[in-house]
N, C-alpha and C positions, 0 to 999 in steps of 0.2 A: 481589579477590573478584569472581567472575563474576556478572553481572546478567542476569536473564531478560528478553528483549525481547518486547514485545507487537506482534503484526502483526494488522491489521484485515482481515477477509475478508468478501466477500459470501457468501451461503449456497450455496456450490458443492456439487454432488452428490458429487463425489469426496471431500469432507471430512466432510460431515454425513450421518449415516444417519437421525437422528430429531431433531425439535425438542422441547425440554423447556421448562420455564417460563422466561419472560423471555429473556435472551440465552444461556441454557445450551443446549448441543447435545450429542448423543451422537455422538462422532466415529468415523469408520471406523478400523479397526486400522492401516492403512497410513499414514493422515494423523497419527494419534496417534504412530506410530513416527517419522515425519518431524519432528514438533514436538519429540519427546524427543531425537532425534539432534542437531538444530540448536539446541536450547535456546531455543525461543520459545514464547510463550503465545498461542494463536490467540484472537482476539476477533472475534466475528461481528456483523454488522449486523443490526438488527431488521427482519423482513419488513414491507413496506408502509410504511416510514418513510424518506423520501428524504433527510433531512438527515444521517443516519449515513453513507451512502455518499458524499454530496457533500463532507463533511469529509475523507474519505479521499482523494478525487480531487483536492481543492484542495491537500492536502499533497503529493501526488505531483507536481502541476503546479509547485508552488513549488520542490521539489527539482530537477526537470528544468530550470527556468529558472535556478536558482542554480548548478548544477554541470555541466550538459550543453550549454548554449547558449553558443557562443563569443562573446566580446566583440569587436566590430569595432574595428580599429585602422587608423590611417593618418595621414599628415601633416596633412591637412585634410579637411573634410566632403566635398569633391568626390572625393577619393581613396577615401573609404569608399563612396560611392555607386557608383563605377565597379566596385568589387569585387563588388557584388551584381548 
């Protein structure tokens, strides 16, 4: 069974044409087509509330550190320090 993923966005002009009540947005036709094609549900941060965006950025940082930063290796600590 396919599961729809949620992606959190800041309120970018290319995606949002009009703000509605709460976190509801009127999406541009091209962005709506993109979400429909790739099967994701866009979730937008609330304007003027910093903790929404901070949570998104901290999750991105955690993913980067877990999957994209190489783990140093060497025979001893001196060998690791020399490689940097």
